[in-house]
C-alpha positions as CSV (number, residue, x, y, z in Angstrom):
1,M,132.0,37.4,68.3
2,W,129.0,39.7,68.9
3,E,128.6,42.3,66.2
4,P,126.5,44.8,68.2
5,Q,129.5,45.6,70.5
6,Q,130.8,48.3,68.1
7,P,127.9,50.7,68.4
8,S,128.3,50.6,72.2
9,V,131.9,51.7,72.0
10,R,130.8,54.7,69.8
11,M,128.1,55.6,72.3
12,V,130.5,55.5,75.2
13,T,132.9,57.8,73.3
14,R,130.2,60.3,72.6
15,L,129.1,60.3,76.3
16,L,132.7,61.0,77.3
17,L,133.0,63.8,74.9
18,L,129.7,65.3,76.1
19,T,130.8,65.0,79.8
20,S,134.1,66.7,79.0
21,A,132.3,69.5,77.2
22,L,129.9,70.0,80.2
23,L,132.8,70.1,82.6
24,S,134.7,72.6,80.6
25,T,131.6,74.7,80.3
26,C,131.0,74.6,84.1
27,Q,134.7,75.5,84.7
28,A,134.4,78.4,82.2
29,A,131.2,79.6,84.0
30,E,133.0,79.9,87.3
31,S,134.6,83.3,87.3
32,P,137.8,84.1,89.3
33,A,137.0,85.9,92.5
34,L,138.8,87.8,95.2
35,F,137.7,88.0,98.9
36,T,137.6,91.3,100.6
37,S,136.0,90.7,103.9
38,V,133.4,88.6,105.7
39,T,131.5,90.1,108.7
40,L,128.9,88.7,111.0
41,T,126.5,90.9,113.0
42,L,123.8,90.2,115.5
43,E,120.7,92.4,115.3
44,P,119.4,94.2,117.2
45,S,122.2,93.7,119.7
46,N,124.9,91.2,120.8
47,A,123.3,91.0,124.2
48,V,119.6,90.5,124.2
49,S,116.9,89.5,126.7
50,Q,115.0,86.3,126.3
51,G,112.1,86.4,123.9
52,T,113.9,88.8,121.5
53,N,113.7,88.0,117.8
54,L,117.4,87.9,116.8
55,T,118.8,88.2,113.3
56,V,122.2,86.8,112.4
57,R,123.5,88.6,109.3
58,C,126.5,87.4,107.3
59,K,127.9,89.9,104.8
60,A,130.6,88.9,102.3
61,L,132.4,91.4,100.1
62,V,133.7,89.5,97.0
63,S,135.0,90.9,93.7
64,S,134.1,88.9,90.7
65,S,133.6,89.4,87.0
66,G,130.5,87.2,86.6
67,F,128.5,84.3,87.9
68,L,129.6,83.3,91.4
69,N,128.2,80.7,93.7
70,R,128.5,81.5,97.4
71,K,128.0,79.0,100.2
72,Y,127.3,80.4,103.6
73,T,127.7,78.4,106.8
74,I,126.6,79.7,110.2
75,Y,128.3,78.1,113.3
76,K,127.3,78.1,116.9
77,D,130.1,77.0,119.2
78,N,131.8,75.5,116.1
79,T,128.7,73.5,115.4
80,V,127.0,74.1,112.0
81,V,123.5,75.4,112.6
82,Y,122.6,76.7,109.1
83,T,123.9,76.4,105.6
84,E,122.7,78.1,102.4
85,S,124.1,78.7,98.9
86,I,123.1,81.8,96.9
87,T,124.3,83.4,93.7
88,T,123.7,87.1,94.5
89,A,125.5,89.6,96.6
90,E,122.8,89.8,99.1
91,D,123.5,89.2,102.8
92,L,122.6,85.9,104.4
93,I,119.9,86.2,107.1
94,Y,119.6,83.5,109.8
95,S,116.7,84.2,112.1
96,L,116.4,83.2,115.7
97,R,112.8,83.8,116.8
98,M,112.1,84.1,120.5
99,A,115.7,83.7,121.6
100,R,116.2,81.6,124.7
101,V,119.2,80.8,127.0
102,A,119.8,77.7,125.0
103,N,120.8,79.9,122.1
104,T,123.6,81.4,124.0
105,G,126.9,80.7,122.3
106,K,129.4,81.9,119.9
107,Y,128.4,82.5,116.3
108,K,130.5,83.0,113.2
109,C,130.0,82.8,109.5
110,K,132.1,81.2,106.8
111,V,131.8,81.8,103.1
112,N,133.0,79.4,100.5
113,I,133.5,80.3,96.8
114,P,135.2,78.0,94.3
115,G,138.6,77.2,95.7
116,K,138.5,79.8,98.5
117,E,136.9,80.3,101.9
118,L,136.9,83.1,104.5
119,S,135.4,83.2,108.0
120,S,134.1,86.1,110.0
121,S,135.0,86.7,113.6
122,S,132.9,85.0,116.3
123,E,131.0,86.0,119.3
124,K,132.3,84.8,122.7
125,L,131.5,84.5,126.3
126,T,134.2,85.8,128.8
127,V,134.4,85.2,132.6
128,T,137.3,85.3,135.1
129,G,138.6,83.3,138.1
130,L,140.8,80.4,136.8
131,Q,144.5,79.6,136.9
132,T,146.8,81.5,134.6
133,P,147.5,79.6,131.5
134,V,151.0,79.1,130.0
135,L,151.7,79.8,126.2
136,S,154.5,77.9,124.3
137,V,155.8,78.4,120.7
138,D,158.1,76.1,118.9
139,K,160.0,79.0,117.2
140,R,159.9,82.7,117.6
141,V,161.2,83.8,114.2
142,F,159.6,82.6,111.0
143,S,158.6,83.8,107.5
144,E,155.4,85.4,106.4
145,G,152.7,82.8,105.7
146,E,154.6,80.0,107.5
147,E,152.9,77.8,110.0
148,V,154.0,77.8,113.7
149,T,153.2,75.3,116.4
150,V,151.7,77.0,119.5
151,G,150.4,75.5,122.7
152,C,148.4,76.6,125.7
153,K,148.3,74.9,129.0
154,A,145.9,75.4,132.0
155,P,147.7,74.0,135.1
156,G,145.5,72.1,137.5
157,E,142.3,72.7,135.4
158,S,140.1,69.8,134.2
159,G,136.9,69.2,132.4
160,V,135.8,70.4,129.0
161,I,138.0,73.4,128.2
162,V,138.0,75.8,125.3
163,F,141.4,77.4,124.6
164,Y,141.7,80.7,122.8
165,F,144.8,82.1,121.0
166,Y,145.3,85.9,120.5
167,K,147.6,87.9,118.2
168,D,148.1,91.5,119.3
169,S,145.0,91.1,121.6
170,K,142.8,89.9,118.7
171,E,141.3,86.5,118.7
172,L,143.2,84.2,116.3
173,Y,142.1,80.7,117.0
174,E,140.1,78.6,119.5
175,E,139.8,74.9,120.2
176,R,137.8,72.8,122.6
177,V,139.3,69.8,124.3
178,D,138.7,67.5,127.2
179,A,142.1,68.2,128.7
180,N,144.0,71.0,130.3
181,H,146.3,71.7,127.4
182,V,146.2,72.1,123.6
183,E,148.6,72.5,120.7
184,T,147.9,73.8,117.2
185,R,149.6,75.2,114.1
186,L,148.9,78.8,113.1
187,R,149.8,80.8,110.0
188,F,150.8,84.5,110.3
189,N,150.5,86.6,107.2
190,N,151.4,90.1,108.4
191,A,155.1,90.9,108.8
192,G,156.4,92.6,112.0
193,D,156.5,91.9,115.7
194,H,153.4,90.5,117.2
195,R,152.4,89.6,120.8
196,L,150.8,86.2,121.3
197,H,148.9,85.0,124.3
198,C,146.1,82.6,125.2
199,D,143.4,82.0,127.7
200,Y,140.8,79.3,128.2
201,R,137.2,78.6,129.2
202,V,136.0,75.9,131.4
203,I,132.6,74.7,130.2
204,L,130.1,74.3,133.0
205,L,126.5,73.4,132.9
206,T,125.4,77.0,133.4
207,D,128.5,79.1,133.1
208,S,132.2,79.2,132.2
209,V,135.1,80.7,134.2
210,P,137.9,82.4,132.2
211,S,141.5,82.3,133.4
212,N,144.1,85.1,133.5
213,A,146.1,85.8,130.5
214,S,149.3,83.8,130.0
215,N,152.8,85.1,129.5
216,N,153.5,87.1,126.3
217,V,155.8,85.6,123.7
218,V,157.2,88.0,121.0
219,V,157.3,86.5,117.5
220,T,158.6,88.1,114.3
221,V,156.9,87.6,110.9
222,K,159.2,88.3,107.9
223,E,157.6,90.1,105.0
224,L,157.5,88.5,101.5
225,F,159.5,90.6,99.2
226,I,156.9,90.8,96.5
227,T,154.4,93.7,96.1
228,P,151.6,94.4,93.7
229,I,152.0,97.4,91.3
230,I,149.2,99.2,89.5
231,S,149.6,101.7,86.7
232,V,147.1,103.9,84.8
233,R,147.6,105.5,81.4
234,P,147.2,108.3,80.5
235,H,148.5,109.4,83.8
236,G,147.5,112.5,85.8
237,S,144.3,114.5,86.1
238,M,143.8,115.3,82.4
239,I,141.8,112.2,81.5
240,I,138.7,113.3,79.6
241,E,135.7,111.2,78.7
242,G,136.3,109.4,75.5
243,D,140.0,108.8,76.1
244,N,141.3,105.3,76.0
245,L,142.1,104.2,79.5
246,D,144.7,101.5,80.1
247,I,145.2,100.0,83.6
248,S,147.7,97.3,84.4
249,C,148.3,95.2,87.5
250,G,151.7,93.5,88.1
251,V,154.1,92.1,90.7
252,S,157.4,93.6,91.9
253,G,160.1,91.6,93.8
254,N,161.5,88.1,94.1
255,L,159.0,85.7,92.5
256,Q,161.0,82.6,93.5
257,N,159.2,80.2,95.8
258,S,156.0,82.1,95.0
259,S,154.1,79.2,93.4
260,G,150.4,79.8,93.3
261,L,150.8,83.5,92.9
262,K,147.8,85.3,91.3
263,V,147.0,89.0,90.6
264,F,143.5,90.6,90.4
265,L,142.5,94.0,89.0
266,S,139.2,95.2,90.3
267,K,137.2,98.3,90.9
268,G,134.9,98.0,93.9
269,P,133.0,94.7,93.7
270,T,133.7,94.4,89.9
271,L,136.7,92.2,88.9
272,L,138.1,93.7,85.8
273,S,140.9,91.2,85.1
274,S,143.1,88.5,86.6
275,G,146.3,86.6,85.8
276,Q,149.3,84.7,87.1
277,S,151.6,87.6,87.4
278,K,150.0,90.4,85.4
279,A,146.5,91.7,84.7
280,N,145.5,94.4,82.2
281,H,142.3,96.2,81.4
282,S,141.5,98.8,78.7
283,M,138.3,100.8,78.2
284,R,136.8,104.0,76.9
285,A,136.9,106.4,79.8
286,L,133.6,107.6,81.2
287,A,132.9,109.9,84.1
288,E,131.4,107.1,86.2
289,H,134.7,105.2,85.9
290,S,136.3,107.7,88.3
291,G,137.3,106.2,91.6
292,E,139.7,103.7,93.1
293,F,141.2,100.8,91.1
294,Q,142.8,98.0,93.1
295,C,145.5,95.5,92.2
296,S,145.6,92.5,94.5
297,L,148.3,89.9,94.8
298,E,147.5,86.6,96.3
299,V,150.0,83.9,97.4
300,G,148.5,81.1,99.3
301,N,146.7,82.8,102.2
302,V,148.6,86.0,101.9
303,V,146.9,88.9,100.1
304,K,148.6,92.2,99.3
305,R,146.9,95.2,97.7
306,A,147.8,98.3,95.8
307,T,145.4,101.1,94.7
308,E,145.3,104.0,92.3
309,N,142.7,106.8,92.4
310,V,141.6,107.8,88.9
311,R,139.7,111.1,88.1
312,I,138.0,111.4,84.8
313,T,136.8,114.8,83.5
314,E,133.4,114.9,81.8
315,L,133.4,115.6,78.1
316,F,129.9,117.0,78.7
317,S,127.7,116.9,81.8
318,Q,124.7,114.8,82.3
319,P,121.8,116.5,80.6
320,V,119.0,118.0,82.6
321,L,115.4,117.9,81.4
322,T,113.2,120.8,82.4
323,M,109.6,121.7,81.7
324,Y,107.7,125.0,81.3
325,P,105.4,125.7,82.8
326,T,106.2,123.7,85.9
327,E,102.5,123.0,86.3
328,V,100.6,122.0,83.3
329,F,96.9,121.4,82.7
330,E,95.3,119.0,80.3
331,R,95.4,120.2,76.7
332,E,98.0,122.9,77.6
333,K,101.2,123.4,75.6
334,I,104.4,122.1,77.3
335,T,107.9,123.2,76.4
336,L,110.6,120.6,77.2
337,T,114.3,121.6,77.3
338,C,117.2,119.1,77.4
339,K,120.6,120.7,78.1
340,S,124.1,119.8,79.2
341,T,125.3,122.8,81.1
342,N,129.1,121.9,81.1
343,Y,131.3,120.6,78.4
344,S,135.1,120.3,77.7
345,S,135.8,123.2,75.4
346,D,139.2,121.7,74.6
347,R,137.5,118.7,72.9
348,I,134.0,119.8,71.7
349,S,131.8,122.8,71.3
350,A,128.2,123.2,72.5
351,S,126.8,122.5,69.1
352,D,128.5,119.1,69.0
353,V,126.1,117.8,71.7
354,K,122.9,116.4,70.2
355,Y,119.8,115.6,72.1
356,S,116.8,113.3,72.0
357,I,113.6,113.3,74.1
358,Y,111.6,110.3,75.1
359,K,108.2,109.8,76.6
360,D,107.5,106.4,78.3
361,N,110.7,105.1,76.5
362,Y,109.3,106.1,73.1
363,T,111.3,108.7,71.1
364,L,109.5,112.0,70.5
365,T,112.3,113.5,68.4
366,P,113.3,111.0,65.7
367,G,116.5,113.0,64.9
368,S,119.0,115.0,66.9
369,F,117.9,118.5,67.7
370,N,119.0,121.5,69.7
371,G,117.3,120.3,72.9
372,I,114.0,122.2,72.9
373,Y,110.8,120.4,72.2
374,V,107.2,121.6,72.5
375,V,104.4,119.2,73.2
376,P,101.3,120.6,71.4
377,G,98.2,121.4,73.4
378,V,96.0,119.2,71.2
379,V,97.6,116.1,72.7
380,P,94.7,114.6,74.8
381,N,97.0,113.2,77.5
382,S,100.4,114.8,78.1
383,S,101.0,112.9,81.3
384,G,103.9,110.4,81.3
385,I,107.5,109.8,82.2
386,Y,109.8,112.0,80.1
387,S,113.6,111.8,79.7
388,C,116.3,112.9,77.3
389,K,119.6,111.8,76.0
390,A,122.8,113.8,75.0
391,D,125.3,112.4,72.5
392,A,128.8,113.6,71.6
393,R,131.7,111.6,70.2
394,M,130.0,108.3,70.7
395,I,129.3,109.0,74.3
396,S,125.7,109.0,75.4
397,K,124.3,110.3,78.7
398,Y,120.8,110.2,79.9
399,S,119.0,112.7,82.1
400,A,117.0,111.8,85.2
401,K,113.4,110.8,84.5
402,L,110.9,113.6,84.7
403,P,107.4,112.5,85.6
404,V,104.7,114.8,84.2
405,Q,101.2,114.7,85.6
406,A,99.0,117.1,83.7
407,K,96.5,118.7,86.1
408,V,92.8,118.4,85.5
409,L,90.8,121.6,85.3
410,V,88.3,122.0,88.1
411,S,84.7,121.1,87.1
412,K,81.6,123.1,87.9
413,P,81.2,123.1,91.7
414,E,78.1,122.0,93.5
415,I,76.8,124.0,96.4
416,T,74.8,122.2,99.1
417,A,73.6,122.9,102.6
418,I,74.7,120.5,105.4
419,G,71.9,119.5,107.7
420,R,68.7,121.5,108.2
421,V,68.6,125.1,107.3
422,I,66.6,127.2,109.9
423,V,65.9,130.9,109.4
424,G,68.0,132.9,111.9
425,K,70.3,130.1,112.9
426,P,73.8,129.4,111.5
427,F,74.3,126.5,109.1
428,Q,77.1,125.1,106.9
429,V,77.4,125.3,103.2
430,R,79.7,122.9,101.3
431,C,81.3,123.6,97.9
432,H,82.7,120.6,96.0
433,S,83.8,119.8,92.4
434,D,83.8,116.2,91.2
435,R,86.9,116.7,89.0
436,G,90.0,118.9,89.4
437,S,93.5,118.7,90.5
438,L,94.4,120.1,93.9
439,P,94.9,122.7,95.3
440,I,91.4,124.2,94.5
441,E,90.3,127.6,95.7
442,Y,86.6,127.9,96.6
443,T,84.9,131.2,97.2
444,L,81.3,131.7,98.5
445,W,79.4,134.7,97.2
446,K,76.1,136.3,98.4
447,K,74.8,138.1,95.3
448,Y,77.8,140.3,94.5
449,S,79.5,140.2,97.9
450,E,82.2,137.7,98.8
451,V,81.4,135.9,102.0
452,N,84.6,133.9,102.5
453,S,87.1,131.7,100.6
454,T,89.2,128.7,101.4
455,T,91.8,126.5,99.6
456,V,91.5,122.7,99.6
457,Q,95.0,121.2,99.7
458,Q,94.3,117.5,100.6
459,P,91.9,115.0,99.0
460,H,90.0,114.4,102.3
461,H,89.5,118.1,103.0
462,Q,86.4,120.0,102.1
463,A,85.4,123.6,101.5
464,I,82.8,124.4,104.2
465,F,81.4,127.8,105.0
466,T,79.1,129.0,107.9
467,V,76.3,131.4,107.1
468,T,73.0,132.6,108.5
469,V,69.8,133.6,106.6
470,Q,67.2,135.9,107.9
471,H,64.6,135.1,105.3
472,Y,63.9,131.9,103.4
473,S,64.3,133.8,100.1
474,D,67.9,134.6,101.0
475,M,69.0,131.1,100.0
476,Q,68.8,132.0,96.3
477,D,71.5,134.6,96.8
478,Y,74.3,132.2,97.5
479,K,76.7,130.7,94.9
480,C,80.2,129.4,95.0
481,E,83.0,129.5,92.5
482,A,86.1,127.2,92.1
483,R,89.5,127.7,90.5
484,N,92.7,125.7,90.3
485,N,94.3,127.5,87.3
486,P,95.1,131.1,87.8
487,K,95.2,131.6,84.0
488,I,91.6,130.5,83.5
489,D,88.4,132.1,84.8
490,T,86.6,130.5,87.7
491,V,83.7,128.2,87.3
492,V,80.5,129.2,89.2
493,S,77.9,126.8,90.7
494,N,74.1,127.1,90.5
495,K,72.2,128.9,93.2
496,L,71.9,127.3,96.5
497,N,68.7,125.3,96.5
498,T,67.5,123.7,99.7
499,T,64.6,123.5,102.0
500,V,64.5,126.3,104.5
501,I,62.7,125.8,107.8
502,V,60.9,128.9,109.1
503,P,60.5,128.9,112.9
504,L,56.9,128.7,114.1
505,S,55.2,131.9,115.3
506,N,51.9,133.5,116.1
507,P,50.2,130.4,117.5
508,G,46.5,130.6,118.1
509,L,43.6,128.4,119.2
510,S,40.1,129.1,118.0
511,V,36.8,127.3,118.8
512,V,34.0,126.5,116.2
513,P,31.2,127.3,116.8
514,D,31.7,130.6,118.6
515,L,32.3,130.4,122.3
516,L,28.8,131.8,123.0
517,E,27.2,129.2,120.9
518,V,28.8,126.0,122.3
519,T,25.8,124.1,123.6
520,E,25.3,120.6,124.9
521,G,25.1,117.8,122.4
522,N,26.7,119.7,119.5
523,E,30.2,119.2,118.0
524,M,33.0,121.5,119.0
525,Y,36.2,122.0,116.9
526,L,39.4,123.2,118.5
527,I,41.5,124.7,115.6
528,C,45.2,125.3,116.2
529,G,47.0,127.6,113.7
530,V,50.6,128.9,113.4
531,E,52.9,130.6,110.9
532,G,56.0,128.6,109.9
533,S,57.4,125.7,107.8
534,P,55.7,122.3,107.8
535,P,55.5,119.6,108.8
536,V,54.0,120.7,112.0
537,T,53.0,118.5,115.0
538,F,50.0,119.8,116.8
539,K,49.1,118.9,120.4
540,W,45.9,119.9,122.2
541,Y,45.7,120.1,126.0
542,R,43.1,120.8,128.6
543,R,44.4,122.7,131.7
544,G,44.8,120.3,134.5
545,N,45.8,117.3,132.3
546,V,49.4,116.5,131.6
547,Q,48.7,114.2,128.7
548,P,47.6,115.8,125.4
549,L,44.0,115.3,124.3
550,F,45.1,114.7,120.7
551,I,48.3,114.7,118.6
552,T,48.5,115.0,114.8
553,T,51.2,116.0,112.2
554,S,50.2,118.1,109.2
555,I,51.8,119.7,106.2
556,Q,49.3,122.6,106.6
557,S,49.7,125.5,108.9
558,S,46.7,124.5,111.0
559,A,44.9,121.5,112.3
560,S,41.7,120.8,114.2
561,H,40.6,118.5,117.0
562,L,36.9,117.4,117.1
563,I,34.9,116.8,120.3
564,K,31.6,115.2,119.5
565,G,28.5,115.6,121.7
566,V,29.9,118.1,124.1
567,G,28.5,118.2,127.6
568,N,28.9,120.3,130.7
569,E,32.0,118.2,131.6
570,D,33.8,119.5,128.5
571,S,33.8,123.0,129.9
572,G,37.3,124.2,130.8
573,T,40.4,126.0,129.6
574,Y,42.1,124.7,126.4
575,Y,45.4,125.5,124.7
576,C,47.6,123.9,121.9
577,E,51.2,123.4,121.1
578,A,52.9,123.4,117.7
579,I,56.3,121.9,116.9
580,N,58.4,121.8,113.8
581,Y,62.2,121.2,113.2
582,A,63.0,124.7,114.3
583,N,61.1,125.3,117.6
584,M,57.9,124.8,119.7
585,V,55.3,127.4,120.4
586,R,52.2,127.5,122.6
587,S,48.9,129.3,122.1
588,Q,47.1,131.5,124.6
589,P,44.5,129.6,126.7
590,V,40.9,129.7,125.7
591,T,38.1,129.0,128.2
592,V,35.0,127.1,126.9
593,D,31.7,127.3,128.8
594,V,29.2,124.7,127.4
595,K,25.7,126.2,127.4
596,M,22.5,124.2,128.2
597,A,20.6,122.7,125.3
598,M,17.7,124.7,123.9
599,W,15.2,121.9,124.4
600,K,16.1,121.8,128.1
601,K,15.6,125.6,128.3
602,G,12.2,125.2,126.7
603,L,11.2,122.5,129.0
604,I,12.2,124.5,132.0
605,V,10.2,127.5,130.7
606,A,7.2,125.3,130.0
607,C,7.3,123.8,133.5
608,C,7.6,127.2,135.0
609,L,4.6,128.5,133.0
610,L,2.6,125.4,134.0
611,V,3.4,126.0,137.7
612,V,2.4,129.6,137.4
613,A,-0.9,128.6,135.7
614,L,-1.7,126.1,138.4
615,L,-1.0,128.5,141.1
616,A,-3.3,131.1,139.5
617,L,-6.0,128.5,139.1
618,A,-5.6,127.5,142.7
619,C,-6.0,131.1,143.8
620,V,-9.2,131.5,141.7
621,L,-10.7,128.3,143.1
622,R,-9.9,129.4,146.7
623,Y,-11.5,132.7,146.2
624,N,-14.6,131.2,144.8
625,S,-14.8,128.8,147.7
626,K,-14.6,131.7,150.2
627,R,-17.6,133.4,148.6
628,V,-19.7,130.3,148.7
629,G,-19.0,129.8,152.4
630,V,-20.1,133.3,153.4
631,D,-23.3,133.1,151.5
632,A,-24.2,129.7,153.1
633,A,-23.5,130.9,156.6
634,V,-25.9,133.8,156.3
635,S,-28.7,131.5,155.1
636,V,-28.5,128.6,157.5
637,W,-28.0,130.2,160.9
638,S,-31.4,131.0,162.8
639,E,-32.0,133.6,165.4
640,R,-31.6,132.4,169.0
641,P,-34.6,133.0,171.2
642,V,-34.5,135.3,174.2
643,D,-34.4,133.7,177.6
644,P,-36.7,135.7,180.0
645,G,-34.7,134.7,183.0
646,S,-31.7,136.2,181.8
647,D,-32.9,139.5,180.5
648,G,-30.4,141.5,182.6
649,E,-27.5,139.5,181.6
650,S,-28.6,139.3,178.0
651,S,-29.1,142.9,177.9
652,A,-25.7,143.4,179.4
653,A,-24.3,141.1,177.0
654,S,-26.1,142.6,174.2
655,N,-24.8,145.9,175.1
656,N,-21.2,144.6,175.1
657,E,-21.0,142.2,172.2
658,P,-23.3,141.1,169.4
659,D,-24.9,137.7,169.4
660,V,-23.0,135.3,167.3
661,E,-24.2,132.0,165.9
662,Y,-21.8,129.3,164.6
663,T,-22.6,126.8,162.0
664,E,-20.5,124.1,160.3
665,V,-20.6,124.2,156.5
666,V,-19.1,121.3,154.7
667,H,-17.8,122.1,151.1
668,R,-16.8,119.6,148.6
669,Q,-13.3,120.3,147.2
670,P,-13.4,120.8,143.4
671,V,-11.5,118.2,141.5
672,D,-9.0,119.3,138.8
673,P,-8.6,116.5,136.3
674,A,-5.2,117.8,135.2
675,R,-3.4,117.7,138.5
676,A,-3.5,115.8,141.7
677,P,-5.4,117.1,144.6
678,L,-3.5,119.5,146.7
679,R,-5.2,118.3,150.0
680,K,-7.0,115.2,151.2
681,G,-10.2,115.0,153.1
682,T,-12.6,117.8,153.6
683,E,-12.1,121.3,154.5
684,T,-14.1,122.7,157.5
685,V,-15.0,126.3,157.3
686,Y,-16.1,128.0,160.5
687,S,-18.1,131.2,159.9
688,E,-18.8,133.7,162.6
689,V,-22.2,135.5,162.0
690,Q,-22.8,138.6,164.1
691,N,-26.6,139.1,164.7
692,S,-28.0,142.5,164.8
693,P,-29.4,143.7,168.2
694,T,-32.9,143.2,166.9
695,G,-32.2,139.6,166.2
696,A,-32.6,139.9,162.6
697,P,-29.5,138.7,161.0
698,G,-30.1,140.1,157.7
699,D,-31.0,143.5,158.7
700,H,-27.9,144.7,160.3
701,Y,-25.3,142.4,159.1
702,D,-21.9,143.8,159.8
703,Y,-19.4,142.4,157.3
704,Q,-16.6,144.2,159.1
705,G,-17.2,142.4,162.3
706,S,-17.5,138.9,160.9
707,V,-14.7,136.4,161.5
708,E,-14.2,133.3,159.3
709,Y,-12.1,130.3,160.4
710,A,-11.1,128.0,157.7
711,D,-9.1,124.8,158.3
712,L,-6.8,124.8,155.3
713,N,-4.6,122.2,156.9
714,G,-6.6,119.0,156.7
715,D,-3.6,117.0,157.7
716,Q,-3.7,118.4,161.3
717,P,-7.0,117.2,163.0
718,E,-5.6,118.0,166.4
719,V,-5.3,121.7,165.5
720,N,-9.0,121.7,164.3
721,Q,-10.2,119.9,167.3
722,A,-8.5,122.4,169.6
723,L,-10.0,125.3,167.7
724,L,-13.5,123.7,168.1
725,E,-13.1,123.2,171.8
726,V,-12.1,126.8,172.2
727,N,-15.1,128.0,170.3
728,H,-17.5,125.8,172.4
729,Q,-16.1,127.2,175.6
730,D,-16.5,130.8,174.5
731,H,-19.9,130.3,172.9
732,H,-21.6,127.6,175.0
733,D,-24.9,129.3,174.6
734,L,-24.9,129.5,170.8
735,P,-28.1,128.4,169.0
736,V,-28.2,124.9,167.8
737,P,-27.5,124.8,164.1
738,V,-30.4,123.9,162.0
739,E,-30.0,121.6,159.1
């Protein structure tokens, strides 16, 4: 024997008990459920072009009372392509991205819940052109829920064929076989006469060809003589909130051979109760319980339903929470009113309804009150989510939530100019407040006159006004005011303060020194001045030149351009241009004539005076030289003796002309040490001395009849020689000159 075996037996026993407990817990967790329908849809369409993103949606309507595990299965041509289990009532989504021809097929959805399953209808491809199939049924009269053997045959067809069975023109069953016939067993749940037929599809590589419909066979389904019954108490329309509501679901008819029968009581997707042959449910009636209650009977795969519409009258209506004023600003008093407008006067009075008000799920009124509550204005932040509750006879109803957003009073606006402000030109003014709830009304004022007003409705909008000033001092006259609460005075901005640009005017160009005093070698200033706002860019030009002589920018109203050491080449016409942010102006041209330098003028005067002095001196010297020549001629010429042989001729000659003697006097030219000699060589002076008839030259000298020849051009010896030859020809008998 081995003693340790006994503890092992105990352990096994405990494990078995634990397993049994877990199984019972799992079974208890699984709630009974009732299928309503399963549908499958293809989105966006059943027929799509390639490349379309396709969504296969499977929707199951199931009534249950609690936790329910649902298993979804998607089929394509009866082949599983997707499976998923979920515990919520959400639809199952199966996505086909970029659908292609290979995705063509028939899709359907099947939903499994514990012990039950239900499938949706499937998509199909239908073509024509095959032999007419033949339908056969093993019996034509059978009971509701009974299985029947049906067969479909395609004479002469071969290959892979899919057969389809229809009941009353609705697809009932399909099967794919590698033969030209098929048999199957079908169950029919609905009583009455039904028409059955079948067709088939031949599966090809690219297409399938449908056959004609077979012959119709009429079958009869006998109804099960059991029906569900639903009853509601109290009965009728006088059910008021607070009343006890009893609903029962039962079965009427022959319950023999009805093994597996179950009944379900539900309202919409909520399963209220279930049982083998009866299900009951009791509750305190509320207005939201109004609607259709359903009693379902399930036997095998047969489901029958009975419904009852219940209308429950409100004991009092849902309270409505209102606020006054409808728009509230920070630190402003708010009046909240919670009221139920309707109530059942047969059961309660208006005073029986008590109210409570909440803000952000916290109670503002710790006790019941008459429904009016005032939020004091001292509360710093009255914004929040408000709601209220009404109570009467143990029934509570809540109002809709009322979001309250306290508006912010507009802050002091700022007034600014947009862009550059130029006198005489339109510009824009913007008014803006940093804080304040919209809408905000802005008004622009010039002194005490309203210019314009606008209302800003959206956060990205701005209050912009267009104005024009005629003088820079007008800017101080503009203000703007803002208002977003008609019960409070407006807030006013400061005065508009910005830089005003005055256009340039009255341009002028001046020259320093004065135009009459501009002389060579001195400095000349070209000063350009304007009236207007700085900064100003000045440009100096000389007529005939495209490029400016000089450019400078100054914050003053004038600027100068210096020309050093002016000369005659600087004479000309000058002008200047001035430019600021407003405009450009040009001065009148100024003509500058550069005068000669004073030292040059003095030098020229001195030279002229020197020339005059030299000329005067030359004249004096010449005059003196003439006097000396005359005196010498008188003293050196002797009287010519008389020739006795020629007395007659001489006498005749004497009677006609005086006797003249010629002598050559050579004068030395005086030398001026201060200047170069005016001539070179010697100067020959010929003097003609007329003798008196008595032969005494000094007695009767006639100064009026004397002729003097002076060779003043020493550079022309040929002229002098000619003159000597002429004299010798005319006076060949002149006396010989004596030394």
